[in-house]
NUTI-380610 format. One line per 10 residues: number of its first residue (from 1); for each residue z, x, y of N, C-alpha, C. Coordinates in steps of 0.1 Angstrom, whole numbers, plus 5000, padded with zeros to 4 digits. Layout:
% residues N
NUM> Z,X,Y,Z,X,Y,Z,X,Y; ...
% end
This chain:
% residues 73
1> 4911,4981,5164,4922,4973,5160,4918,4959,5151; 4921,4953,5140,4916,4940,5133,4924,4927,5132; 4913,4920,5141,4925,4907,5137,4926,4902,5130; 4940,4893,5124,4934,4880,5114,4952,4874,5119; 4945,4860,5109,4954,4848,5111,4961,4848,5100; 4972,4836,5107,4983,4836,5096,4981,4824,5092; 4978,4816,5074,4977,4802,5078,4990,4797,5081; 4983,4782,5072,4995,4773,5073,5012,4775,5066; 5009,4783,5056,5021,4788,5045,5030,4799,5054; 5025,4807,5065,5027,4818,5075,5022,4833,5066
11> 5015,4827,5052,5004,4841,5047,4991,4845,5058; 4993,4859,5052,4981,4865,5066,4973,4873,5052; 4963,4876,5051,4955,4887,5046,4952,4898,5057; 4956,4906,5042,4950,4920,5054,4934,4924,5045; 4926,4930,5058,4914,4936,5050,4910,4947,5044; 4907,4942,5026,4905,4951,5019,4898,4962,5022; 4889,4966,5034,4891,4985,5040,4903,4987,5046; 4917,4984,5050,4929,4990,5052,4933,4991,5037; 4931,4977,5027,4940,4984,5020,4939,4993,5013; 4920,4995,5004,4918,5008,5001,4929,5021,5011
21> 4925,5021,5022,4931,5031,5032,4943,5031,5028; 4952,5024,5026,4962,5033,5025,4964,5026,5013; 4959,5021,5004,4966,5022,4986,4968,5014,4976; 4968,5004,4989,4974,4994,4984,4965,4981,4972; 4979,4977,4965,4972,4978,4956,4981,4958,4958; 4970,4951,4949,4975,4939,4941,4986,4931,4935; 4994,4925,4944,5006,4922,4937,5021,4936,4941; 5011,4945,4950,5020,4953,4958,5032,4950,4965; 5048,4956,4961,5055,4956,4976,5055,4964,4984; 5059,4953,4999,5061,4953,5007,5069,4960,5017
31> 5075,4967,5025,5090,4963,5032,5083,4962,5048; 5086,4952,5051,5086,4949,5066,5098,4945,5075; 5092,4959,5084,5107,4956,5100,5101,4951,5111; 5106,4946,5121,5101,4942,5135,5110,4955,5139; 5098,4957,5149,5099,4971,5158,5099,4976,5175; 5106,4972,5178,5096,4971,5196,5094,4960,5196; 5095,4948,5188,5087,4934,5191,5073,4941,5181; 5071,4945,5177,5057,4949,5168,5057,4947,5150; 5053,4945,5142,5054,4938,5124,5051,4946,5124; 5056,4960,5109,5058,4973,5104,5053,4968,5088
41> 5046,4972,5085,5044,4969,5072,5042,4981,5066; 5051,4980,5055,5045,4992,5052,5046,4998,5029; 5037,4998,5028,5038,4999,5009,5053,5006,5005; 5056,4999,4994,5069,5011,4995,5060,5012,4977; 5075,5026,4977,5068,5031,4963,5079,5025,4955; 5065,5026,4939,5071,5022,4931,5070,5034,4921; 5081,5029,4911,5088,5038,4913,5079,5039,4894; 5077,5058,4891,5065,5063,4877,5064,5062,4870; 5056,5055,4863,5056,5056,4847,5048,5066,4841; 5064,5072,4834,5063,5086,4819,5059,5080,4808
51> 5055,5092,4804,5054,5081,4789,5041,5099,4781; 5044,5095,4772,5040,5117,4759,5031,5102,4755; 5016,5117,4763,5006,5123,4756,5008,5130,4741; 5003,5126,4737,5002,5142,4729,5016,5147,4728; 5015,5162,4726,5029,5170,4729,5034,5177,4744; 5025,5167,4753,5021,5165,4774,5032,5148,4778; 5039,5152,4787,5042,5141,4796,5039,5136,4805; 5037,5125,4809,5023,5120,4818,5030,5112,4824; 5032,5117,4843,5037,5116,4850,5025,5092,4857; 5023,5088,4861,5015,5078,4869,5022,5073,4873
61> 5017,5074,4889,5020,5063,4904,5013,5058,4905; 5011,5051,4916,5012,5044,4928,4994,5046,4940; 4992,5055,4943,4984,5060,4953,4992,5055,4969; 4993,5071,4978,4997,5065,4989,4991,5069,5001; 4981,5058,5002,4966,5063,5011,4953,5074,5001; 4949,5068,5009,4935,5082,5001,4933,5098,5003; 4925,5106,5000,4923,5119,5003,4910,5110,5021; 4905,5105,5013,4890,5102,5031,4902,5103,5045; 4911,5094,5039,4925,5091,5052,4928,5108,5056; 4931,5114,5047,4939,5122,5046,4925,5136,5049
71> 4917,5141,5050,4908,5147,5054,4904,5146,5061; 4899,5127,5068,4896,5127,5085,4904,5131,5091; 4913,5140,5092,4930,5133,5107,4928,5144,5112
% end
């Protein structure tokens, strides 16, 4: 368990290690809900960006986690 503190304006800082584990980037939107008295934050899926590169279409999306956490499960 990781302990964090809420500042005077109600903000909290998610530690870097946890942000990296979940693939959360700066300014990314999260959903927040209360479930059984607990706060649950989840990264929102961001719309993929599609661009043409030569004759190919390239789809860019933000990660939802990383391979290290996937393979260690």
